[in-house]
N, C-alpha and C positions, 0 to 999 in steps of 0.2 A: 487737427491736421495729422495726416499719416502718410504712409507710402503704399502704393498699390503696384502690382506687377502680375503678369500672366501671359498666357498664349493659348491659342487653339491648336488642336492636332486632330488627325483623322479619327472620327468616332468608330468604335467597334474594334479597334486594333489593340486595345489595352493600354493603360498608361505606362506601366513598367517603371523600372528604376530610373531610366534615362529622363523621363518627364519630371519625376520627383526631384532628381538632382539638379536639373536646369532651374526648376522653381526655387529650390533652396538657394542657389547662387544669386538669382535675381533678387530674392527677398533680402539676402545678406548684404547686397550691394547698396541698398537704400535703408539700412537699419538706422542710420543717423536720423531719419525722418520720424521714426517711431520706435524708440528703445524699450517701451514698456512691454511689448509682446510681439512675437512674430509667429504667424500661423499660415498654413498653406493647405489647399484642398485640391486634389486631383480628381476630376470627374470624367465622365465619358464624353470626350470631345473638347475639354477645356481644363486648364490648370490655373488656379487663382491664388495669389499670395498677398499678404498684408502685413505691414509693420505698424504698430499702434502707438500713438501718443494719446494717452487716456485723458479725456477732458470731460465727457458727458457719460453718465452711467458707467462708472469705473469698473463695476463688477460684471455688468451684463451686456456690454457693448462689443464683445469680441467678434472678430471677422476672420475669414469670410463668413457671412451670415446667410442662412438658407431658410426658405419657407418650406416647412415640412410637407404641406399639402401639394404644392406645385413643383417643388425642386428649384424654384427661382432662387438664384444665389448672387450676392453682391459683394464687391470690395469697394470701399469708399474712402476718399481722402477729403477732409474738409468739415464743414459744419452746416446744418440746416437750422438756421436760427429760429424759424417759426415752427419748429417741429411740435411744440406743445399745442399750438392752434390746429395744425394739421392732424395731429393725433385725435383731437376732439372730433374733427369732421369725419374721421375714418373709423372711430371706435365701434360703430355699428356694423362695419363691413369686415373688420379684421380683428382677430383675437391677439392682442399684443402680449408678448412675453417679457419684454424689456422696457426700459425707459429711454433707450437710445434713439438718436435721430437716424441711425442706420436702418433700423427696422421700419421707420416711417417711410423711407425710400421704397422698401419692398411693398409695403401696404399701398402707397400712393401709386406705384407702377401697376399693381394688380387692379386698382380701381380706375385709373385714368390712362394707362399706357405711358409711353415716353413723353407725352404732353404734360405729365406730372411736373416736369421741371419748370414749367411756366408758373406754377404755384409756389415754388420754393423761394424763400428769401435766405440767401446764404452764399457760401463759397464752396465749390465742390468740383471734384473730378471722380467719376465712378465708372466701373465696368460691371455690367449686370448680365448674367447668363440665364437665358430662358430655355430650359431643355425641352419645352413643349414643341418648339419649332427650331431648335438648335441655332438660336440667334444670340449673338453677343451685342449688347447695347452699350454705348459709351456716351458720356455727356460731360460738359465743362461749364462752369459758371459764366455769368453774363459778361464780366470784364476780364476774365482770365487770371484770377488770383491763384487758382490751383492748376498746376500743369498736368498735361496728359499727352505722352508721346506714344507713337505706334509705328510699326513697320510691317508692311505686307511681305509675306514670306513665300518662297517657292512652294508649289503644291497647293496654292490657294489657302494659306493659313495666315494668321495675324498674331503679332506679339505687341504688348503694350506695357507701359510703366510710367510712374511719376517722374522718372528721370531717364535720360538716354542711357546712362551707365547700367541700368537694369537690363536693357535690351542687349547690351554688349556682354554682360555677365552670363546671359542665357546661352551664349555660344551660337545663337541663331542669327545674329547680326554682327558683321565685321565692321569695326569703326574705321571711317575714312572721312576726311574733311570735305565738306561741300563748298566748292569754290564760289558758287553763286551766293550761297548763304553768307560766306565771309564778306564778299563784296557788298552785299546789302547791309551787313552789319557796320561796315566802315563808313557808310553814308547815312544810314537810317537808325543806327544804334542797336538794331537787332534784325535778324532775318524776318522776312515777310511770311507769316504763317500761311500755309502749313510747312513751309521750308524751315529747316533748322541748320545748325552748324555742321551736320553730319549727313553724308550721302545715304539715302534710303530711309532715314529717320524723319518722321513727320510729326508735327504738333497739331493736335486738334485745336482749331481756332476758338477764341472765346465765344460764348453764346451759341455754340454748336453742339448738336448731338450726332451720333453715328450709329449705323446698323451694319453689322457684319454677318452675312448669312450665305451659305453655299459658295464661299470663296469671293463674294462680291461685297465691297465696302461702299456705303453711301453716307455722305455727310450732309447735314442740313441745318440752317440757322433757325433758331426758335425765338430770338429777340434781337433788337438792335437799339443803339442809342439814337434818339430822335431829337436833334436840336432844331429841327425845322418846324416845330409846332408853333401855333399862334401864342404870343406872349399873354400872360395872365392879365385880365382887365381889372382885377381886384386892386384896391388901394394899397399904397406902400405899407401901411400899418398891418393890414390883413396878410399881405405876402410875408412880412417879417414874422407874424404870428404862426403862419403855416410852416415856415422854415423851422422855427423853434420846436414846433410839435413833431415835425419829421425827424429832426436831429435827436430830440429826446428819446423818441421811439427807437431810432437806429442804435443809439448807445445802450438803451435798456436791453434790447435783444442781444447785443454783443457782450453784455455782462453775464448772460446765462452760461453757467458752467458749474461743474462740481469741484473746481479748483479755483484758487484766487486769480483774479484778472488784474494786471497792472497796466501801465501805459508808458509809451515813449514820449519824452518831452524834449522838443528841439529848441524851444524858445521863440518859435514863430506863432502866428495867430492860430493856425489850424490845430496843432497839438495842444496848445494852451486851452482853447475852447473845449476840445474833447475832454481834457483833464478836468476842467471845471464842471462839465456836465456829469462825468463819471463820479467825481468826488461827491457831488450832491446826491447822486443815486445810491452810492455806497455808504453814505453816512459818515464820511470823513476818514475812511480807511485806505484810500488809494495809495499805492506805491508807484513812484515814477522813476524812470531811468533815462540817462542822457549820455551823449558823447561829448567830451571836451578835447580840445587840441592844445598841445604845448605851443604850437605856432599861432600867435595872436590873430593872424590873418583869417584863420578858419574858425576861431573859437567863439562860442555863444554862451558860455557859462554864466555870464552876468545876467542875461535875460532868462535863462533856465532857472537860476536861483530866485529871481524876482517872482516868477510864476509859482514855483514850488513853495516859496515863503507865503505868498498871498493865499494860496489854496490850502496850505498846511498839509502837503503831501509828505510821505516818507520818501525822501529823494536821495538817489545815489548816482554818481558820475564815474565813468571810466575815461581816463585820459589817454590820448593817442599821440605818439611821436612819429617822426618820419620813419625811423627804423621799424617801428611797430607795423606801419602800413606795408612796407616792403616785405616783412616776414609773413604777413597775412595773405598777400596776393596769390600765392600758389593755391591756398585753400579756397580763395574766392573763385578762381577759375575752375577748380575741380568741382565745386558745387554748382556754379552758374552754367557750366558747359557751353559757354560762348565767349567770343572775344569781346573786348570792351575798349572804350576810349577814356574812361574815367576811373579813378581809384576810389570813388565815393562808396562803393559797396563794402570795402574792407573794414571801416569802422563799425558797420552794422553787423558784420560777422563777429567781431569782438564783442559788440554790445549784446548780441543774443547769447553769447557764451557767459557774459557777466550776469545777465538776467537769469539764466539757467542755474548758475552757481548760487544765486540768491533764492533759489527754490521756486521760481516763477516759470510757468510754461505757456501763459497766454498774455498777450499785450495788445492794447488798442494803439492804433497809429493813424496819422492824418493824411495818408496818400489819397489822392482823388479830389481834394478840395480845389486845388489850383486848376485842374481840368474842368471841373463843373462850374466854378465861380469866377473864371477868367482871371486867375491869379498870376500867370506867368508874364514875363516881359514880352514873350513872343506874341501874346494877344494885343498888348499895347503897341508893340512894334507894327503889327498888322493894321491896327487902327490908324496909326500915323502914316504908314505907307499907302493905305487906301486913300487917305486925304491928300497925300502928296501926288498920287497918280492922277488926280483930277486936273492938276497943273504940273506935269512932270518937269517942265522947264524952270519952275520956281526955284529961286536961290534961298528962300527963307523956310519953306515947308520942311525940307530935310533937317533943318536945325532943331526941330522939335525932338529929334532922336537924342539930342544931348541931354534932354530931361530924363530919358530912360537910362542912359549910360554916362553918368557924370564923370566916370574915370577915364573916358576917352582922352588920349594924349592930344596935345595941341595940334600936331600934324594931322591926326585923324579927324579933328574937328573941322578941318578944311572942307568946304562945301563939296569940292570935286571928289575928295576921297570918300566922304560920306555918300555921295551919289554913286560912286563906283561900287562900294561895299553893300549898301542897302537898296540901291536903285534897280536891282535886277527885277525884271518882270513888270515894270511900271506900265508898259504898253499893253498889258493884258491883266489888269487887276481882278478880272472875273474868273481867271483860271483856277482850277480846283486846288492846285498846289501852291498858289501864290503866297500864302501865309508862311510856308515852310521853306521857301526857296533859299533864303539867306542861311538858315541853319544847315540845310542839306549841302549847300555849296561849301560852307565852312568845314563841316566834317568830311565831306568828300575829298578834301585836299589830301587826306591820308593816302588816297590811291596813287599819289605821285611817288610813293615809296615802294610800290609793288614791284616784284621781280618781273622782268620783261616777259618771260615765258608764262608766268601766272596771269599777268595782265592780258596777254594775248588770248589765253584760254577763256577769259570772261569778258572779252571786248564787246560782245553783243548784249551783255547784261546791263540794263539801265535800271538801277535800283528805284529811282523815283517813279519810273513808268510801271515797275512791278507793283509797287504799293498802290499807286493811283488806279491801276486796273482792277483792284479788289474793292474799290469804293462804289457803292450803289449809285445808279444814275440820278436818283432823286436828290442826292446830296449836292449835286452840282448847282441846283436851283436855290440852295439855302443862302442866307446872309453870310457875308465874309467871315464874321467871327464864329458863326455856327459851323461853317466848313472847317475853320481852323481847329475848333474844339474836337470835331469828329476825327480829324487826322491825328491830333495830339493823343487822343484816347486810343486810337488804333495802333499807333507806333510807339511813342515813348512810354505811355502808361502801361500798356499790356506787355510789350516786348521787353521793356527794360526795368521800369520802376517796380512793377509788381512781381517780376520774375527774377532777373539778375540781382536787383537790389532789394527785393522783397522776399518772396517765398524761399529762395535758395539760401539767403543769408540767415533767415530765421530758422528754417528747418535743418540747416547745417548743424545747428545745436539743439534741435528738437524743441523749438519755441514756435507757437502759433501766433500769427498776426491777424488782427481783425480790423476792418476798415469802415467805420460808420459813414464816411462821406460817400462810399460806394454802395450804400443801401439803395435798392431799386427806387423806393419812394423819394429819397433825397435826390437821386440823379434825375428822375422824371420831373420833380418839382423845379430843380435848378434850371432845366431846359425851358420851363415856362416862365421863369422870372425874367422880366424885360432886361435887355442888355444894359440899359442905362442904370439899372440898380446893381448890376454885378460889376460893371466897369464904368464908373461915373467919371467922364473925362478920361484921365489917366490914373484914377484911383481904383486899384484892383480890389476885388472882393468887397465892394462897398456895403452890400446888404449884410454880409457876414460880419463885418466890423460893427455895423449898427446893432445887430443882435448880440454881439459879444460885449458890447459896452456895459460895464457894471459887473460883468462876469469874469473878465480877465483884467490884469493891471493896465492902466492907461498907457504906460510906456510900451506895452506890446502892440497896442492899437496904433500908436503914433510912429513906431519905428519903421524905417524903410525895409522893404523886402530884402532878405539876406539869402542869396542862393547858396544851397548846401554844396560844399566842395571839400576835397581832401587833397593833401600833397601828392604830387606825382614825381617830378624830377628828383627831388630830395630823397624820395622813398626808393627810387630805382637806380639812380646813378650818383647820389650824393655820398657823403662820408659814411653814412649809416647803411648804405645799400647792402643787401644780403648777398651771399655767395651765389645763389641760384641766378640772380640777375646778371652777374658777371659772366656766368657760364652760358646762359641761354641767349644773351645779347651779343656774345662774341660772334665775329663774322662767319666763322665756320659753322656755328650752330644755326645761325639765321639762314645761311646758304643751304644747309641740309634740309630744313623744313620747306624752303622754296617759295614761300608766300611773299616775302619782302626781299628787296635788293640788299644784299649784305653790305655793300660799300656805302650806300646811302644811309643805312641804319647805323653803321659805324660812325659816319660823320655827324649824324644827329646826336648820338650818345656823347661824342667828344664835345660838341657844341654846348650841350646842357650840363656836362660835367665841369666845364671851365669855370674858374672862380668868377663870381659876380655875373654869371650868365643871365642874359635877359630871357625870361621864360614866356614865350608867346603861347597862347592857347592852342594854336595849330601844331606847334612843335610838341607840347606835352601830350596832346591827344594822340599824335602819331607815335610817340614813344610808348604810350600805354597800349596802343593797338598792337604794336610789334611785340611787346613783352607778353601780352595776354595771348596772342596767337601762338607764340613759342610755347607757352605753358599749356595751351589747349592740345597742341601736338604732343608735348611731353607726357601729359596725363593720359591721353586716350589712344595714341598711336604706338606707344612703346609697349611691347609684349609684357604682360604681368601675369602672375599666378592668379587664378580665379579667387574671389572672396570666399572665405570659409564661413559657413553657416553655423550658428549655435543650434546643434541638433536637438538639444533638450528643449529649446523654445519653439521649434517648428513642428507642427503636428501635420502629418500627411494622412489623408483618408482616401481610400479607393471607393469609387462609386459601386 
C-alpha cells in the first residue's frame, strides 16, 4: 500500500516550477502512507507523485513507473496478489525489468487495455497516463479497499489523490464541507460515493474505472457483487471443501511479500480462522497483534489469548483506556477525513502504530466475513422481521428479537415497544431498503441535533433515497437476505469498515492490511452457498464454523458473537477527557462551525457528563458525530501552512 497523487495540466505549456511545487506538496501531505520513498514525475500534460511503502521487490519497484517504449506511466497504491501468474501469461509479450506487481499493471494494460483489471486479484487504486492519446486512466479495486479521490478543475483539468488532503495541499482545491455528504454520513455512516465530506471532491466508487481525456471524465463499473445467483446444488460436504480450498488460496496469495506478514487477532471466529490458516502455511512463525481494553465491557483478551495459545503464535496486545481513546480521536478524523458515529477506529490507529513499532508493515485481517457469510445481527434481524411481516399483527413473532438482543431492558421487551422500534416497514417487506430501515432510523436520530440553518439547507436531501437510487434494478428481485448483503457491502463495508476503520487507520502508520475474505473467489463462492448453510436458523456463519472446527479452539466456535465497540462518553466528556474535546464541544465552538445546534449539543454533553449517567446508543452516537464534525472542520477548514516536502527524497523529471 502506498499513496498516489497528481494532476493534469495543459500540454505544451511547459511544467515549470509551479507544477513541481504543487506535486511536492501533494506528495508530502500523504507521506504517512509511504515513508520509504517519495518520488514525482512531471510530464507533458500530467504530474504524478508517489509515496512508497515497500512490500514487493524492495529494490526494483520504485514509482512512478514508466514503459520506455510507449511512455505509459503508472502510480499505484495496493497489491496485485496474482502478479506472479499474470507475469507468466505476459512474459512473451513484455520484457520485464523488475519483479514488482506495478510493472505487471503496465504490461497488462498494454496487452488488454483497461479491461486488464478484470484479471487482477488484489486491492488497488492506480492512475495511468497514456501519452499516445493523452488519456489519464484510473481504477479502484472491487470492494473499495484502496481509496482514490479526484476533483474536476477549472479549465478542463483533473486532480487526484489517495486522500482528500493531497488535493487541498496542491492549492488547486479549496476545502469546504459538503452539507449533503455530512447528512448522508449521519444516517448511513458514510457519504454515498462518489460524494464525500468535501465540496467538489469525489471518490471513485469501488469496482469502477475512469477515463479522463480532453477535459471529459467518464466512469464505468467493471464488476459487481452478485448475490442473486442460483445457490450451489453440490452437497454440504463438497461446499465446505470448496470453501476451504478458496480460503487457503486467498490466504496463500496474501502471504506473498518480501517482508514478514503478521495478523490482527480479535478473538472472534474470522480472525482466529485466518490466523490458523496462516500459521499452517507459514510453518509456525506467525505473529499476532490485538487490542485489549481496560474497561471489561469491551475487552476480549481472554479469547485472544486462547487462540494465540492454541495456535502458538507470537502474540502481543496493546491496552486502551478511556483517556487513550480521547487522545487518539483527532488523529482518527485527520486520517479518516469524514465524520463518524463511533470511536471504534481509534484503537485500530493505536494498534497499527504498535504493529509498526514491532517491525511489521503487513497484516491479515478478517473484514468481509460477516458481509459474505451472514454474520451480522442485521441479517438475523431481517430474517425475523420478514417472518413477522407475514403476520404483522402477531403478538409472539416480534418476541423472537429477544433472542438476538438478550440485553434489552424489561420495558423494551414489551411487545408494543418492540413493535414500535423494529416494526417499521412491515407493510412492505419486499422493499429494497427493508433490511436497513431500523439501523438507518436509529442513526438518523442524530439529525435532531442539527442547527436549524444547516438542517434547512439540506432539507431535500434524503440519504436513504440517495443510496437506494444507486442500486441496480436487478437487485430488487433478489431474496431478502441477498438484498441486505448487497446494501451492507455497499454502505457499511466500503464506506466505513474498509476506509475510516480500515485503510486510514492502517496507513496512518504505514501498515498494509490484507483481507482474505474479500478475495474474489471467496466472495463469489459465498454468494453461491445456500443461505441455509450460512445462516442456519439464527446461527450465523454456520458453514464457516463447520469448516473451522478442529482448526480453532472450541470456545471460539461456541461463544456468542461479540460486536466490536470502544468507549465514547468516557473518552470525550469523562474524567479523562482531553483538552481538545472541552474546547471544540464548547457552545461557541459548535456555533462557529454551524452544523449542530450549540445549545442542544451543550445539553447532551451535560447529560453524559453527569455522574452515573445512563448512556444510550443514540446519545453516544450523537456525541461522537458532533465531536468528529468539529474536528473535521478544525483540521481542514483552518488555514495552515502547506506541508513541507523532503526535497532530497522527491525526484522531479521533466519530459
